[in-house]
N, CA, C and O atoms as a MOPAC input file, in Angstrom:
PM7 MOZYME 1SCF
protein

 N     80.90700 1   164.44700 1    84.89700 1
 C     81.31100 1   165.75300 1    85.18400 1
 C     82.07000 1   166.14400 1    86.05500 1
 O     82.24100 1   165.48900 1    87.08300 1
 N     82.78000 1   167.48700 1    85.78000 1
 C     83.74000 1   167.94000 1    86.72300 1
 C     83.41000 1   169.36000 1    86.44300 1
 O     83.62300 1   170.01300 1    85.42100 1
 N     82.73900 1   169.77000 1    87.77400 1
 C     82.25800 1   171.34700 1    87.76600 1
 C     83.21800 1   171.92600 1    88.95200 1
 O     83.28800 1   171.61000 1    90.14000 1
 N     84.01300 1   173.00400 1    88.09500 1
 C     84.97500 1   173.79800 1    88.62800 1
 C     84.46400 1   175.19000 1    89.15500 1
 O     84.31600 1   176.19700 1    88.46300 1
 N     84.19800 1   175.05400 1    90.64100 1
 C     83.67800 1   176.79400 1    91.10400 1
 C     84.18200 1   176.91000 1    92.43400 1
 O     85.39500 1   176.73700 1    92.54600 1
 N     83.60500 1   177.13500 1    93.35200 1
 C     83.84300 1   177.35200 1    94.91600 1
 C     84.53700 1   175.95900 1    94.99400 1
 O     85.70000 1   175.95400 1    95.40000 1
 N     83.99800 1   174.86700 1    94.67700 1
 C     84.58100 1   173.46500 1    94.81300 1
 C     84.44700 1   173.07000 1    93.89200 1
 O     83.49400 1   173.27300 1    93.13900 1
 N     85.59300 1   172.23900 1    93.67000 1
 C     86.04400 1   171.03200 1    92.64700 1
 C     84.77600 1   169.74800 1    92.75300 1
 O     84.71200 1   168.95100 1    93.68800 1
 N     83.86400 1   169.77600 1    91.61900 1
 C     83.00000 1   168.61600 1    91.86800 1
 C     82.89000 1   167.62900 1    91.11300 1
 O     82.81500 1   167.94500 1    89.92500 1
 N     82.84700 1   166.45600 1    91.34500 1
 C     83.02100 1   165.33800 1    90.45600 1
 C     81.89900 1   164.63500 1    90.11500 1
 O     81.99200 1   163.51700 1    90.62300 1
 N     80.79200 1   164.76600 1    89.44200 1
 C     79.67100 1   163.78800 1    89.72400 1
 C     79.70700 1   162.81500 1    88.70500 1
 O     79.95700 1   163.10000 1    87.53400 1
 N     79.40400 1   161.38900 1    89.21000 1
 C     79.47200 1   160.11400 1    88.31500 1
 C     78.07800 1   159.89600 1    87.83000 1
 O     77.46300 1   159.44300 1    88.79500 1
 N     77.24300 1   160.00400 1    86.75100 1
 C     76.18200 1   159.93400 1    86.43300 1
 C     75.96200 1   158.70600 1    85.29600 1
 O     76.42600 1   158.54700 1    84.16700 1
 N     75.10000 1   157.96700 1    86.06600 1
 C     75.21800 1   156.52500 1    84.95600 1
 C     74.12300 1   156.39400 1    83.87100 1
 O     73.09600 1   157.06300 1    83.99100 1
 N     74.26300 1   155.71000 1    83.00300 1
 C     73.76800 1   155.54700 1    81.21200 1
 C     71.90400 1   156.27200 1    81.60000 1
 O     71.38800 1   156.98200 1    80.73700 1
 N     71.26100 1   156.01900 1    82.69400 1
 C     70.17600 1   156.23700 1    82.74100 1
 C     69.84600 1   157.66100 1    83.29900 1
 O     68.67400 1   158.03200 1    83.35600 1
 N     70.89200 1   158.47000 1    83.71500 1
 C     70.82300 1   159.75800 1    84.28200 1
 C     70.91000 1   159.73500 1    85.68200 1
 O     71.15400 1   160.81300 1    86.22200 1
 N     70.72500 1   158.48700 1    86.56900 1
 C     70.94500 1   158.69600 1    88.11100 1
 C     72.16800 1   159.09200 1    88.49800 1
 O     73.18600 1   158.80700 1    87.86800 1
 N     72.14600 1   159.85500 1    89.68500 1
 C     73.45200 1   160.10300 1    90.31500 1
 C     74.03000 1   159.10000 1    90.87500 1
 O     73.21400 1   158.45300 1    91.53200 1
 N     75.32500 1   158.58100 1    90.91600 1
 C     75.87700 1   157.06900 1    90.99500 1
 C     76.91900 1   157.41000 1    92.37400 1
 O     77.38200 1   156.59200 1    93.16900 1
 N     77.10500 1   158.93300 1    92.34700 1
 C     78.38500 1   159.49100 1    93.27900 1
 C     79.28600 1   160.42800 1    92.92700 1
 O     79.52300 1   160.66100 1    91.74200 1
 N     79.72000 1   160.89100 1    93.65200 1
 C     80.52900 1   161.91100 1    93.39400 1
 C     82.23300 1   162.35900 1    94.46600 1
 O     82.87700 1   161.69100 1    95.27500 1
 N     82.34300 1   163.23000 1    94.12800 1
 C     83.62500 1   163.60200 1    94.64800 1
 C     83.92900 1   164.98300 1    94.72000 1
 O     83.98800 1   165.71500 1    93.73200 1
 N     84.14900 1   165.39300 1    96.06400 1
 C     84.29900 1   167.31500 1    96.18500 1
 C     85.42100 1   167.43400 1    96.98200 1
 O     85.64000 1   166.78200 1    98.00200 1
 N     86.10800 1   168.25900 1    96.50500 1
 C     87.67600 1   169.09100 1    96.53100 1
 C     87.57000 1   170.45800 1    96.39600 1
 O     86.80400 1   170.98600 1    95.59000 1
 N     88.28300 1   171.04500 1    97.12500 1
 C     88.51900 1   172.19900 1    97.26800 1
 C     88.59300 1   172.86900 1    95.70900 1
 O     89.07800 1   172.22300 1    94.78100 1
 N     88.10100 1   174.12600 1    95.54700 1
 C     88.10200 1   174.96000 1    94.08500 1
 C     89.54600 1   175.42100 1    94.03600 1
 O     90.33900 1   175.30100 1    94.96900 1
 N     89.81300 1   175.96800 1    92.83700 1
 C     91.11400 1   176.30400 1    92.68200 1
 C     90.93100 1   178.07800 1    92.75800 1
 O     92.00600 1   178.62200 1    92.50800 1
 N     90.15400 1   178.75500 1    92.95800 1
 C     90.23700 1   179.93300 1    94.08400 1
 C     90.63400 1   179.84800 1    95.12700 1
 O     91.63500 1   180.35300 1    95.63500 1
 N     89.47700 1   178.85800 1    95.74600 1
 C     89.72900 1   178.80100 1    97.23300 1
 C     91.19000 1   178.26500 1    97.68800 1
 O     91.64200 1   178.67900 1    98.75600 1
 N     91.95300 1   177.33600 1    96.88800 1
 C     93.07100 1   177.37000 1    97.28600 1
 C     94.11800 1   178.18500 1    97.08000 1
 O     95.08100 1   178.12100 1    97.84400 1
 N     94.09600 1   179.07200 1    96.02600 1
 C     94.77600 1   180.07100 1    95.67100 1
 C     94.40000 1   180.99200 1    96.74700 1
 O     95.47500 1   181.29600 1    97.26300 1
 N     93.75900 1   181.40700 1    97.16700 1
 C     93.54700 1   182.19900 1    98.62300 1
 C     93.91900 1   181.73200 1    99.75900 1
 O     94.58700 1   182.37200 1   100.57100 1
 N     93.45400 1   180.39200 1    99.93800 1
 C     94.33600 1   179.92000 1   101.13600 1
 C     96.03500 1   180.25500 1   101.03400 1
 O     96.89000 1   180.63900 1   101.83300 1
 N     96.01000 1   179.94900 1    99.84500 1
 C     97.82400 1   180.04300 1    99.73300 1
 C     98.19100 1   181.27600 1   100.23300 1
 O     98.80200 1   181.21900 1   101.30000 1
 N     98.03100 1   182.18200 1    99.85500 1
 C     98.12900 1   183.72700 1    99.85400 1
 C     97.94400 1   183.80600 1   101.56700 1
 O     99.02500 1   183.91300 1   102.14700 1
 N     96.95600 1   183.77500 1   102.29400 1
 C     96.34900 1   183.85100 1   103.32200 1
 C     96.82900 1   182.83100 1   104.51000 1
 O     96.46000 1   182.79400 1   105.68400 1
 N     97.52400 1   182.23300 1   103.99800 1
 C     97.98300 1   181.41800 1   105.07200 1
 C     99.44900 1   181.59700 1   105.07800 1
 O     99.98200 1   181.46900 1   106.18000 1
 N    100.45100 1   181.95300 1   103.74500 1
 C    101.89300 1   182.31400 1   103.94900 1
 C    102.10200 1   183.95600 1   103.87700 1
 O    101.91600 1   184.68500 1   102.90300 1
 N    102.37000 1   184.17000 1   104.67800 1
 C    102.37700 1   185.68200 1   105.13400 1
 C    103.43000 1   186.16200 1   103.97200 1
 O    103.50800 1   187.38100 1   104.12600 1
 N    104.14500 1   185.83600 1   103.05100 1
 C    105.04400 1   186.36900 1   102.18300 1
 C    104.44600 1   186.04600 1   100.45100 1
 O    105.02600 1   186.44600 1    99.44200 1
 N    103.44700 1   185.41300 1   100.47000 1
 C    102.89800 1   184.88600 1    99.38100 1
 C    102.03800 1   185.99800 1    98.87000 1
 O    101.19700 1   186.53300 1    99.59200 1
 N    102.27700 1   186.39500 1    97.45500 1
 C    100.91800 1   187.65300 1    96.97600 1
 C    100.18900 1   187.21800 1    96.40400 1
 O    100.39800 1   186.15400 1    95.82100 1
 N     98.91400 1   187.93500 1    96.32900 1
 C     97.47400 1   187.24100 1    95.89800 1
 C     97.81800 1   187.34100 1    94.13900 1
 O     98.15000 1   188.44500 1    93.70700 1
 N     97.72600 1   186.20700 1    93.21100 1
 C     98.24300 1   186.05100 1    92.05100 1
 C     96.91600 1   185.86200 1    90.96700 1
 O     95.90600 1   185.30000 1    91.39100 1
 N     96.95600 1   186.22300 1    89.93500 1
 C     95.92900 1   185.67800 1    89.30400 1
 C     96.20700 1   184.30800 1    88.64700 1
 O     97.35000 1   184.06500 1    88.26000 1
 N     95.18700 1   183.37300 1    88.49900 1
 C     95.21000 1   181.80000 1    88.19800 1
 C     95.13300 1   182.06500 1    86.54500 1
 O     94.23400 1   182.57800 1    85.87800 1
 N     96.41900 1   181.51700 1    86.15100 1
 C     96.30900 1   181.63600 1    84.70800 1
 C     97.60900 1   180.14400 1    84.29000 1
 O     98.44300 1   179.64500 1    85.04500 1
 N     97.35500 1   179.86700 1    83.10700 1
 C     98.25100 1   179.01500 1    82.86500 1
 C    100.02600 1   179.27000 1    82.43500 1
 O    100.41700 1   179.71500 1    81.35600 1
 N    100.72000 1   178.94200 1    83.35500 1
 C    102.33700 1   179.49600 1    83.08100 1
 C    102.95400 1   179.02100 1    81.83300 1
 O    102.43000 1   178.08600 1    81.22800 1
 N    103.98100 1   179.56500 1    81.41300 1
 C    104.65300 1   179.72900 1    80.42000 1
 C    105.22300 1   178.37500 1    80.67600 1
 O    105.13800 1   177.45100 1    79.86600 1
 N    105.81500 1   178.29700 1    81.85400 1
 C    106.94200 1   176.96700 1    82.01800 1
 C    106.29000 1   175.96900 1    83.43900 1
 O    105.43000 1   176.49100 1    84.14900 1
 N    106.65100 1   174.92000 1    83.66500 1
 C    106.11200 1   173.99600 1    84.41800 1
 C    106.91700 1   174.70000 1    85.70600 1
 O    106.25700 1   175.03700 1    86.68800 1
 N    108.45000 1   174.92400 1    85.66900 1
 C    109.15000 1   175.19500 1    86.87100 1
 C    109.57400 1   177.07500 1    86.82700 1
 O    110.41200 1   177.68200 1    86.16000 1
 N    108.64800 1   177.51300 1    87.77200 1
 C    108.55700 1   178.88400 1    87.83900 1
 C    109.91800 1   179.08500 1    88.17500 1
 O    110.57200 1   178.17500 1    88.68500 1
 N    110.60700 1   180.67900 1    87.82900 1
 C    111.25900 1   181.25300 1    87.74200 1
 C    111.08300 1   182.43400 1    88.98200 1
 O    112.06700 1   182.93000 1    89.53000 1
 N    110.15300 1   182.67400 1    89.21100 1
 C    109.70100 1   183.71600 1    90.23000 1
 C    108.90200 1   183.22900 1    91.36800 1
 O    108.44600 1   182.08900 1    91.27900 1
 N    108.67100 1   183.90600 1    92.39600 1
 C    107.36600 1   183.40600 1    93.37500 1
 C    106.06800 1   183.34600 1    92.41300 1
 O    105.21000 1   182.46400 1    92.39400 1
 N    106.11700 1   184.08300 1    91.91200 1
 C    104.36900 1   184.40700 1    91.34000 1
 C    104.66500 1   183.26100 1    90.27300 1
 O    103.68000 1   182.52500 1    90.21300 1
 N    105.60300 1   182.88400 1    89.47500 1
 C    105.74900 1   182.06300 1    88.16600 1
 C    105.47400 1   180.16100 1    89.26300 1
 O    104.75000 1   179.21500 1    88.95300 1
 N    106.18100 1   180.28400 1    90.19700 1
 C    106.11200 1   178.98500 1    90.89900 1
 C    104.44200 1   178.77200 1    91.21900 1
 O    103.72000 1   177.83500 1    90.87800 1
 N    104.17800 1   179.73600 1    91.83400 1
 C    103.09900 1   179.33700 1    92.24800 1
 C    101.70200 1   179.50000 1    91.26000 1
 O    100.65400 1   178.87800 1    91.43300 1
 N    101.89400 1   180.21200 1    90.49300 1
 C    101.08400 1   179.76000 1    89.45500 1
 C    100.88400 1   178.25800 1    88.69700 1
 O     99.87900 1   177.60400 1    88.41900 1
 N    102.41300 1   178.02100 1    88.48900 1
 C    102.29500 1   176.56200 1    88.03900 1
 C    102.20200 1   175.40200 1    89.31200 1
 O    102.56700 1   174.24600 1    89.10100 1
 N    101.76800 1   175.75700 1    90.41900 1
 C    101.67500 1   174.98800 1    91.29400 1
 C    100.22700 1   174.94500 1    91.81500 1
 O     99.77300 1   174.15800 1    92.64700 1
 N     99.66300 1   175.81700 1    91.24900 1
 C     98.20900 1   175.88700 1    91.50800 1
 C     97.70100 1   175.43200 1    90.09700 1
 O     96.87500 1   174.52100 1    90.14200 1
 N     98.02800 1   175.87900 1    88.89700 1
 C     97.27600 1   175.34400 1    87.82600 1
 C     97.80200 1   173.90200 1    87.50300 1
 O     96.96800 1   173.11500 1    87.05800 1
 N     99.11600 1   173.45700 1    87.68000 1
 C     99.29900 1   171.96900 1    87.07000 1
 C     98.73500 1   170.96500 1    88.08600 1
 O     98.24500 1   169.86800 1    87.81600 1
 N     98.89100 1   171.54400 1    89.35100 1
 C     98.43600 1   171.05000 1    90.32300 1
 C     96.97100 1   170.81500 1    90.26200 1
 O     96.59100 1   169.73500 1    90.71400 1
 N     96.12900 1   171.58400 1    89.81200 1
 C     94.79900 1   171.08900 1    89.73100 1
 C     94.58500 1   170.28700 1    88.27300 1
 O     93.70300 1   169.42900 1    88.21200 1
 N     95.42700 1   170.59100 1    87.07800 1
 C     95.29400 1   169.76100 1    86.43300 1
 C     95.22300 1   168.44700 1    86.45400 1
 O     94.42100 1   167.68700 1    85.91200 1
 N     96.70000 1   168.12400 1    87.54600 1
 C     97.03200 1   166.85300 1    87.89800 1
 C     95.85200 1   165.92800 1    88.72900 1
 O     95.75100 1   164.70200 1    88.67700 1
 N     94.86700 1   167.00100 1    89.62100 1
 C     94.17100 1   166.68600 1    90.51700 1
 C     93.25800 1   166.03300 1    89.61300 1
 O     92.97400 1   164.84700 1    89.78500 1
 N     92.71800 1   166.78500 1    88.55400 1
 C     91.33800 1   166.44100 1    87.45700 1
 C     91.92500 1   165.29700 1    87.08400 1
 O     91.63000 1   164.21300 1    87.58800 1
 N     92.56600 1   165.41200 1    86.41700 1
 C     93.18000 1   163.98300 1    85.63700 1
 C     93.02700 1   162.78300 1    86.11400 1
 O     92.38500 1   161.80500 1    85.73100 1
 N     94.27700 1   163.16600 1    87.75300 1
 C     94.22400 1   161.82600 1    88.37200 1
 C     92.81300 1   161.30100 1    88.52200 1
 O     92.39600 1   160.27100 1    87.99000 1
 N     91.90700 1   162.36800 1    89.54400 1
 C     90.80300 1   161.53300 1    89.75300 1
 C     89.75000 1   161.14900 1    88.91100 1
 O     88.81700 1   160.39000 1    89.17300 1
 N     90.05200 1   161.88600 1    87.64200 1
 C     89.22200 1   160.95400 1    86.54200 1
 C     89.49700 1   159.92900 1    86.00700 1
 O     88.69400 1   159.13200 1    85.52200 1
 N     90.94100 1   159.81700 1    86.04500 1
 C     91.49400 1   158.04000 1    86.08800 1
 C     91.10800 1   157.01800 1    87.01900 1
 O     90.82400 1   155.86200 1    86.70400 1
 N     91.11300 1   157.72800 1    88.75000 1
 C     90.38000 1   156.59100 1    89.60000 1
 C     89.26300 1   156.79700 1    89.07300 1
 O     88.82200 1   155.65000 1    89.00500 1
 N     88.54500 1   157.41500 1    88.67800 1
 C     86.89400 1   157.03500 1    88.85900 1
 C     86.50300 1   156.16500 1    87.93500 1
 O     85.57900 1   155.37800 1    88.14300 1
 N     87.41300 1   156.23800 1    86.40700 1
 C     86.88900 1   155.55200 1    85.11200 1
 C     87.37700 1   153.62100 1    85.47000 1
 O     86.93900 1   152.54300 1    85.06800 1
 N     88.54700 1   154.07400 1    86.47400 1
 C     89.03100 1   152.92900 1    86.63100 1
 C     87.92500 1   152.11200 1    87.70000 1
 O     87.59900 1   150.95200 1    87.44900 1
 N     87.44900 1   152.75900 1    88.77600 1
 C     86.39300 1   152.31200 1    89.91900 1
 C     84.83500 1   152.06700 1    88.90700 1
 O     83.92100 1   151.32600 1    89.26900 1
 N     84.83600 1   152.80400 1    87.72800 1
 C     83.28400 1   152.76600 1    86.99800 1
 C     83.51700 1   151.26000 1    86.35400 1
 O     82.70300 1   150.37300 1    86.61100 1
 N     84.40600 1   151.06300 1    85.69500 1
 C     84.85100 1   150.09700 1    85.11000 1
 C     84.19600 1   149.93400 1    83.32000 1
 O     84.10700 1   148.88600 1    82.68100 1
 N     83.85300 1   151.19900 1    82.90700 1
 C     82.89700 1   151.02200 1    81.85400 1
 C     83.46600 1   152.75500 1    80.92700 1
 O     83.99500 1   153.70400 1    81.50500 1
 N     83.16300 1   152.68500 1    79.56800 1
 C     83.63400 1   153.90500 1    79.10000 1
 C     83.10900 1   154.85800 1    79.50000 1
 O     82.27400 1   154.43300 1    80.29800 1
 N     83.03300 1   156.17800 1    79.45700 1
 C     82.52400 1   157.42600 1    80.02900 1
 C     83.21900 1   158.23600 1    79.29300 1
 O     84.40300 1   158.14400 1    78.97100 1
 N     82.00700 1   159.49800 1    78.88400 1
 C     82.34600 1   160.81200 1    78.93200 1
 C     82.41200 1   161.80600 1    79.77800 1
 O     81.54300 1   161.89600 1    80.64500 1
 N     83.38000 1   162.68300 1    79.70300 1
 C     84.13000 1   163.29300 1    80.81200 1
 C     83.65900 1   164.62200 1    80.30700 1
 O     83.98600 1   164.90100 1    79.15400 1
 N     82.82200 1   165.63300 1    81.09300 1
 C     82.45300 1   166.82400 1    80.74000 1
 C     82.68800 1   167.91900 1    81.92400 1
 O     82.55200 1   167.77400 1    83.13900 1
 N     83.08100 1   169.05100 1    81.17900 1
 C     83.48600 1   170.12100 1    82.44300 1
 C     82.66400 1   171.06200 1    82.27300 1
 O     82.13800 1   171.33900 1    81.19500 1
 N     82.48100 1   171.65100 1    83.36000 1
 C     81.79200 1   172.84400 1    83.29400 1
 C     82.10300 1   173.88000 1    84.88100 1
 O     82.79500 1   173.43300 1    85.79500 1
 N     81.49600 1   175.16800 1    84.92800 1
 C     81.62200 1   175.77800 1    85.91600 1
 C     82.63800 1   176.78300 1    85.56700 1
 O     83.35000 1   176.66000 1    84.57100 1
 N     82.73000 1   178.03000 1    86.58700 1
 C     83.18000 1   179.42700 1    85.93000 1
 C     84.75200 1   179.23800 1    85.64500 1
 O     85.36900 1   180.14800 1    85.09200 1
 N     85.36900 1   178.09200 1    86.01400 1
 C     87.08200 1   178.39300 1    85.46600 1
 C     87.29100 1   177.15600 1    84.74200 1
 O     88.39500 1   176.69500 1    84.44900 1
 N     86.04400 1   176.59300 1    84.44100 1
 C     86.49700 1   175.14400 1    83.89000 1
 C     87.19900 1   175.63600 1    82.44600 1
 O     88.09200 1   174.89500 1    82.03600 1
 N     86.91400 1   176.68300 1    81.73000 1
 C     87.71800 1   177.03400 1    80.41800 1
 C     88.98200 1   177.09000 1    80.53900 1
 O     89.75400 1   176.79100 1    79.62800 1
 N     89.43500 1   177.60200 1    82.03000 1
 C     90.88900 1   177.80500 1    81.95700 1
 C     91.80600 1   176.35700 1    81.72300 1
 O     92.97500 1   176.55200 1    81.39100 1
 N     91.44400 1   175.18500 1    81.84500 1
 C     92.03700 1   173.85600 1    81.55200 1
 C     91.76100 1   173.38700 1    80.42000 1
 O     92.16400 1   172.24600 1    80.19400 1
 N     90.98100 1   174.11600 1    79.33600 1
 C     90.36100 1   173.38200 1    77.93500 1
 C     92.12000 1   173.84600 1    77.22200 1
 O     92.66100 1   174.94800 1    77.12900 1
 N     92.61300 1   172.42900 1    76.82000 1
 C     93.92100 1   172.42000 1    76.34600 1
 C     94.67200 1   172.05200 1    76.90800 1
 O     95.76400 1   171.96900 1    76.34600 1
 N     94.56500 1   171.60300 1    78.36000 1
 C     95.46000 1   171.49400 1    79.43100 1
 C     95.37000 1   169.82500 1    80.02800 1
 O     96.23300 1   168.98700 1    80.29000 1
 N     93.56300 1   169.83600 1    80.10100 1
 C     93.35700 1   168.53200 1    81.01000 1
 C     92.79600 1   167.62700 1    79.69400 1
 O     91.61500 1   167.69900 1    79.35400 1
 N     93.71700 1   166.81900 1    79.03300 1
 C     93.46100 1   165.99900 1    78.16500 1
 C     92.68800 1   164.96900 1    78.56200 1
 O     92.84600 1   164.00500 1    77.81300 1
 N     91.99800 1   164.79500 1    79.34300 1
 C     90.88700 1   163.25900 1    79.85500 1
 C     89.52500 1   164.32500 1    80.13400 1
 O     88.66600 1   164.05600 1    80.97400 1
 N     89.50400 1   165.26300 1    79.48900 1
 C     87.79000 1   166.27000 1    79.90100 1
 C     87.81200 1   166.21700 1    78.39500 1
 O     88.71100 1   166.50600 1    77.60500 1
 N     86.46500 1   165.72700 1    78.18500 1
 C     86.00800 1   165.28100 1    76.67600 1
 C     85.01100 1   166.48400 1    76.21200 1
 O     84.36500 1   166.36000 1    75.17200 1
 N     84.94600 1   167.22100 1    76.72100 1
 C     83.90500 1   168.27500 1    76.37400 1
 C     84.06300 1   169.52700 1    77.46500 1
 O     84.08500 1   169.37900 1    78.68700 1
 N     84.17000 1   170.79800 1    76.74800 1
 C     84.08800 1   171.89000 1    78.02300 1
 C     82.41300 1   172.62000 1    77.52600 1
 O     81.94400 1   172.60900 1    76.38800 1
 N     81.86300 1   173.12800 1    78.60600 1
 C     80.67800 1   173.87100 1    78.45400 1
 C     81.04300 1   174.58600 1    80.03300 1
 O     81.28200 1   173.85600 1    80.99500 1
 N     81.04600 1   175.77900 1    80.12100 1
 C     81.22700 1   176.48300 1    80.83900 1
 C     79.58500 1   176.87000 1    81.59400 1
 O     79.46000 1   177.01000 1    82.81000 1
 N     78.65900 1   176.97300 1    80.80600 1
 C     77.09700 1   177.30700 1    81.44800 1
 C     76.18100 1   176.20100 1    81.32500 1
 O     74.95600 1   176.27300 1    81.23100 1
 N     76.98400 1   175.05800 1    81.33400 1
 C     75.99000 1   173.50000 1    81.54200 1
 C     75.24400 1   173.54400 1    82.36100 1
 O     74.12200 1   173.13700 1    82.06000 1
 N     75.44600 1   174.01500 1    83.70100 1
 C     74.41100 1   174.18900 1    85.08200 1
 C     73.71900 1   174.90300 1    85.24500 1
 O     72.92900 1   174.83300 1    86.18600 1
 N     73.74400 1   176.11500 1    84.18400 1
 C     73.08600 1   177.23000 1    84.65800 1
 C     72.35600 1   176.67000 1    83.18200 1
 O     71.30400 1   177.12600 1    83.62900 1
 N     72.09100 1   176.29900 1    82.30600 1
 C     71.44100 1   175.97100 1    81.03300 1
 C     70.31200 1   174.63600 1    81.67100 1
 O     69.09200 1   174.57100 1    81.51700 1
 N     71.16200 1   173.73800 1    82.35500 1
 C     70.05300 1   172.44400 1    83.16600 1
 C     69.34000 1   173.02200 1    83.86600 1
 O     68.17300 1   172.63200 1    83.84500 1
 N     69.61000 1   173.95300 1    84.60500 1
 C     68.54600 1   174.52100 1    85.89000 1
 C     67.48700 1   175.21200 1    85.00000 1
 O     66.27400 1   175.11100 1    85.18900 1
 N     68.00900 1   175.84900 1    84.11300 1
 C     66.93800 1   176.81100 1    83.41200 1
 C     66.10400 1   175.74700 1    82.62000 1
 O     65.10000 1   176.36400 1    82.26200 1
 N     66.03200 1   174.68900 1    82.24900 1
 C     65.56300 1   173.16600 1    81.94000 1
 C     64.77300 1   172.83200 1    82.90400 1
 O     63.54500 1   172.79000 1    82.83200 1
 N     65.33200 1   172.62300 1    83.69300 1
 C     64.46000 1   172.10000 1    84.86500 1
 C     63.34500 1   172.87800 1    85.36800 1
 O     62.33100 1   172.37800 1    85.85400 1
 N     63.62100 1   174.42200 1    85.20000 1
 C     62.44500 1   175.42300 1    85.57200 1
 C     61.83500 1   175.47900 1    84.69600 1
 O     60.65000 1   175.70800 1    84.93900 1
 N     62.10700 1   175.36300 1    83.63000 1
 C     61.14700 1   175.24700 1    82.28600 1
 C     60.16400 1   173.83900 1    82.24500 1
 O     59.06400 1   173.88200 1    81.69300 1
 N     60.61100 1   172.75900 1    82.80000 1
 C     60.00300 1   171.50600 1    82.51800 1
 C     58.73800 1   171.56200 1    83.86900 1
 O     57.67600 1   170.94000 1    83.85000 1
 N     59.16100 1   172.36500 1    84.83600 1
 C     58.39900 1   172.47700 1    86.02800 1
 C     57.23000 1   173.65100 1    86.00200 1
 O     56.50700 1   173.63500 1    86.99800 1
 N     57.02900 1   174.34700 1    85.32500 1
 C     56.22100 1   175.05800 1    85.07100 1
 C     55.54100 1   174.31100 1    83.66200 1
 O     54.59700 1   175.08000 1    83.47800 1
 N     55.49600 1   173.81700 1    83.13200 1
 C     55.06500 1   172.96100 1    81.64500 1
 C     54.29200 1   171.91700 1    82.46300 1
 O     53.20000 1   171.70900 1    81.93500 1
 N     54.45900 1   171.29900 1    83.40900 1
 C     54.32900 1   170.51200 1    84.45800 1
 C     52.50900 1   170.46500 1    84.84900 1
 O     52.09900 1   169.79500 1    85.79700 1

């Protein structure tokens, strides 16, 4: 599970549904805000997939670094997780900005931006029924 929000969380769940561990990295919005705040002359930008990898303007270069940097962070960590886990696994992306990576992050098998909220709703339903 890759959950993209304030943080980018990678959660590994076993076949029985047990949480096996995970990774927490700064979220893409947080990184973009930090870049703007820490570098006096860099503007605040929208996060979007740039037309080219090599930016021809400051904004284009920032968009490429943020977008493709996160795609590679996600795909690199998925590769390392799969190597360490040692068994086939499906990768699901969720969270507020996960759809941004649809079509760019080939190692993600399924995108569902509402998975977390639906899961919490199901937990609440089950608790009420118990």
